[in-house]
N, C-alpha and C positions, 0 to 999 in steps of 0.2 A: 504494500500500500504506500502511496506517495501523495503529498499534498502540495498544491501550487496556488499562490494567491495572485490576483490581478487587480490593478486599480482601473476601474471602469469610468468613473466620473467623480465629481466633487461629492465626497461622502458616500460613495458607492464602491463596493469591492466585490470581486468574484472569487470563489474558492472552488477549485476542482480537487476532489478526493478520488484518486484513482484506486479502484478496488475491483478486481476481476472475478470475485467470488459470486457475484449476483447476475441474474439474467435480466434484471431491470435497471433502469437509471432513475434516480430521484433528483428532482430539481426543486429547491425551496427558495422562496423570496422571504427574507427576514427583515422586518422593519422595527427599529429600536426607537422608542419614544419616551420622553420623560414621564414618570408616573405622577400624575397630578389628579387631585380630587375633582377638578372641574372638567377634565377631559377623559377620565378613565373609562366611563361607560361607552361613549361614542367610539373611542379607539378599540375597545374590546369587541364591539359589534362588527367592526369593519372586515376582518378576515372572513367572517362567516357569510356576510351578505355579498361580498365580492366573489366568493367561490360558489355561489348558487345561481347567479344570473349576470348578464352583461348586456351591452348594447346589441351585440351580435347574437347572443343566446339569451333572450328575454325571460325564459322560464327554464326550470331545471330539466324538463323533458327534452328540450332542444340541446341543452348542454350535455345531458346524459347520452344523447344520441351521438354527439361528437366524441365523447369519451369512449363509447363503444367502437366507433370507427378507428380510434387509436388503439385497437386491440385490448380494450378494457382498461384504459388508463384510469388512475384513481386520483381524485382531488381530496385534500384534507386542509383543515384550518384550525388554528388555535390562538389563544391570547393568554400569555403567561406573565407573571411578575418575575423580573430578573434584576435583583438588587433594587436600585432606585429607578428602574426603567420598566416599561412594558415591551415585551417581545411579541410582535404580531407576525404570525407565520402562516404562509400559504404555500402548499406543497402539491406537486403532481408527480406521480410515479408511472413510468411507462416501460414496456419491454424494450430491450436493446435493439438498435438499428439492424443488426444482422438477422433478426427474425422477421423483418418486413418482407412481405411477398412481392411488393412492387418497387422496391428500392427507395421508398420514401424514408427520410430521416425522421423517425418517430420522436427522437429526443428534441430535435429542433421544433417539430410541430407542436409537441407538448409545451415547450417553453414559450412559443408564440401564443398558444392558447392562454397560458398563465399571464403573459404580458397583456393580452387583450382584456382579461378579466380585471386586472389591476388598473390599467390606464383608461379603459372605456367601459365603466360600469353602466348599469341601466338607470339613467337619470332623465328628468325632465325639468326644465326651468331651474337649473342649478339646485336640484333636490332629488333625493332618492325617492322611488315610487312608494306610495303609502302601503300598497299591498305587500311588497317585499319587506318593507320596514316592520309592518305589524307582525309578519311571520317570524322574523328574527328577534324582535323584542320579546315575543311570547316564549321563544326557546331560551332566551337569556334569562328571563324571569324564572322559568322552571328550573334552570341550572342553579340560580341563586337560592331558590327555595330548597333545592336538594342539598345544598351545603348546610343550610340551617337544620335540616332533618338529620344529617349525619353528624352526630354530636362530637365525635372525635375531631372532625374537620372544623366544626363550629367553635369548639373550645380553643383550638390552636389559633384560629383566625382572631378570636376575641383577645387572646393574649397579645398577639402582634398589634392589633388595633389599639389596645391600651398602652402597650409598651412604646409604640411609635406614634402616639397621638400628635397630630400637627406636623408629622414628618412624612416624606414621600412613601417610605416603606410601610407605613400604617394604613395606606390606602388599599382597599380590596381590589384584586386584579380585574374584577368584572364590574365594579361599582355596586351601588345599592339598587333595590327594586324601584325606589323613587327616582333615582337618576336615569335608569333605563326607561321608565315610563315617560320621562320628560324629553326624551330624544325625538327630534323632528326630522323630516326629510332634509330640511335645510341645514340643521346643525350637524347632521351626519355627513352631508356633502362638504361642509367646511372642515370637518375633521379629516375627511379623505384628502382634500387639497393640502391640508397642513402636513399629513403623513407623507404624501408624495414629495412635497417641497422641503421638509425639514428633518425627516427621519434619517438616521444612519442606516444604510441598507447593505445587507450582505446577501448575495445570490450564491447558493451552494449547489454544485452538481456532483453527485456521488454515483459512480459507475465505472465501467471499463474504459470509456473514452468520451471526450466531449467533441461534438461536431466542429469541424474547422470553421473558424470565424464567429462562433456563437458568442463568445464573450465580447468580441469587438462590436458585434451588432447590438448587444445589450448596452454596451458603453455608449454607443451612438444614440440609442433610444433615450437613455437617462440623461444624456448631455443636452437634450432639447428642453429639459425641465429647468426652470429658474430655481436653483437650489439656494436656500438661505437659512441662517440660524440652525445649522445642522447639529443634531444631538451628539454630544460627546459622552459616549457610554463607557468610557474607560474606568471611571471611578464612581463608587457609591460611598455615602457618608457612613463612617463606622457606627456601630451600635452605641446609642447614648447610654449614659450612666446616671443613676439616681443616688441621692444622698442616703435615702432609706429605701428598703425593699417595697416596691409597689405591690399592693395586695388587692385583688378583686375577687368577689364571691357572688355567684348568681345561683338562684334556685329555679328549677323547672320540673315539669312532670316527667321524670326519667327514672329508670331503675338503677343504672350504674353511674356513679360520679366520675368526673374527669378532673385530673390535676395536671396542670401544665405550668412549667417553670421556664423562665427566660433568663439567660446568662449573657453577659458581655465578655468579650475576649480582647486581650491586647494584640492578638494576631488577626489581621484582616487584610483583604486585598486580592491579588491574583494568585494563580497556582504556585508561582515561585516563592511566595511568602507564606502560604497557608497550608501546605501539605501536613505539617506537624499538627495543626488543629484538626484535620481530617482523621488522622490516626488517633489523636487524643479522644475525640468524640466517639470513635468506634470502640476503643477499649472501654470507655466509660459506659456507653449504651448502644452498641451496634449489634453484633450477632449473638448467638447463644453462648459464646465464650465471654461476653462482656460483663462488667461488674453489676450493672443494673439488672440484666436478665438472670444471671446465675445467683444473685444474692437477694435483691429486692423482690423479684418475682418468684423465683424457684424456691430458695431456701427459706425465705421469711414469709412468702405468700401474702405480701402486702398489696399487690396489684394484679389485675387481670392481664395487663400488658404494661411494659415500661421500656421506653427506648429514647435515645438521644439522636439529634440531628443537627449538623452545623450548616449555617449559611455563611460561607467563608468570605464572600465579598463584603459582608456587613460585620464580620467578627461576632456573629450571633450563634449561640447554642441553645437549643430548646430540648426539654425533656417532657414527653407527654405520657400519661398513664391513666388507666382505668382503675378506679378505687371504690371501695365501700366508704361511706361517710365516716364510719368509726375508725377507719385506717388511714384517712387522708393526712392527718398530722404526723403519724408515725412514718408514712411513706415519704413525706417531704423531708423529714429529719434523716431518714436512711439514705435518700438520694444524695443529700448533702454530705453525709458520712462517706459514701462511696466516692464522691468527687474528691474529698480530702485524702482518701486512700491513694487515688491516682496522683494527687499533688505531692504526696510524701514518697511516691515511688514504690509503694507496697504491692503493686500489681505484679503478677507472675510472668515469667518468661513465656509460658504457654499462652497467656492472654495477649501479650505483646506480639509474639510470632504469629498467632492465629489472626490477629487483626491485620498485620502486614499482608499475610497471604490472602485473606478475604478481600481486602481492598484491591490488590493486584489482580486477582481473579475477576473481580467485578469490572475493573477497567478493561481487561482484555475481552470481556464478553460483549463490549460495545461493537467489536469488529464483526459480530455475528448477524447484525441487522443494519440495513441502510437507514431506517428511521432512528435507530440508536446513534449511529455515526452522525447523522444530520443534527440531532439534538446536542451531541457532544460538542461539535464545532460551533453551533449557534450560541451556546452559553459560555464559550471561551473567548468571546469577542473582547473582553477586558484584558486578555493576555497579550504581551508583546511578542511571544513566541507561539507558533502553531504546533503545540505539543499534541502528538497522537496519544491514544489510550496506552499504547505500549511504552511510549516515551515517559509518561507520568508514572506508569507502574515501576519503571526502573528508578525513578526519582524517589518514589515511596520507599523502596528498599533501602535507601540511604538514611531514612529517618531513624534516629537512635532513641533509646530509652530516655536519655538526658533531654532530648528535644521535646519529648512528650511531657516530662516532668516540668520543664520550664514553661511550656505552653499552658499546662493545667494550672500552674500557679497564677497565671494571668486571667483566669476565668472567675467571674464574680456574679453572684445571684443578683438580678435586678428586679424581677417581677414574678409573682405567683398568681395564677388564675385558677379558681375552683368553680366547677359547675356541679352542683350537688342536687339530689332529689329534694323536693319540697318536704318540709317537716310535717309529720302527721299531726292533725288537729285533735 
């Protein structure tokens, strides 16, 4: 596997990931926008409405017919939170050119299709059509309601919301139901224009080959756009610190309580700076060898589940667990005790070596899927180097116990969120 980067236009780059293991080629358009309360809902809706209709294909039946003509090409869309930014992704996957029966370049045709969807949406009088907008708003609201119903996701989102109140990272990746309901065809059109003009854009092609001149044509197309105030997505603000631990408790009609804890870390930024935090988080609460799983969950039975996850761009570490109300305080105390054990270096060689091996194996597994590789490179945009999964696996092997101990000592509890069952009357 090899990776080559191209500068296509102002704030637009191309990335070709050569991998001959697959019979398909994946092309993704990735738009990076600042994460802001006032624009998050419109931005999050854009990838979905853009990949369901366009000026040339005004309804999905016509678009689906075109996809079938491209040997069953597949369109996907997503909107994610990436540090202090939104990542708006539109993807098409198509079989490789060598399988074409008439010599057509399927990869180029699929890329042209995606370009048409992005640059020529279905609009009238500088507004998206009400019928298309109503459909996508309904789907977005259902998604937001689904997150509320899934209490593990809800509890973690509430911790982030409170911990980063007034900050970009505290903004929900899809916005609120009220924000979605307020979207108009005109406001969505303005968001689309702003995305085209100011997003940092990375176009990724993952497959055995890229058609001759494809990136040059893409560069020419994007060069026609007047680009301004282009998003700089290299840096995110580190996790904020509080003088006292922020504590939030809510009660709902639920059976199982949720305990979520947020920690700041002195280690934050790109991969070159934060691999030790990744290992520390994994030893603390990663796999079945971790301190939280083997002790808090298994030996002490204080939680139904208990795991840690790091957001390395932000220097943020979270622990989420499912608890009985009677065990919530004990679980919190024991989670902190296990962190202190890591800080003091009392974790075993088995835990350390298991973590290194697990992380390296997980990195290497990215090579097994084009979608995984696409995600890998899309969320590495803040790196100065284009590290492959195998590259980072080798770097992880260089992390020492001393690196873990030093990193753990820089981890501090900042916030605790509890979602507990309503008290019996």
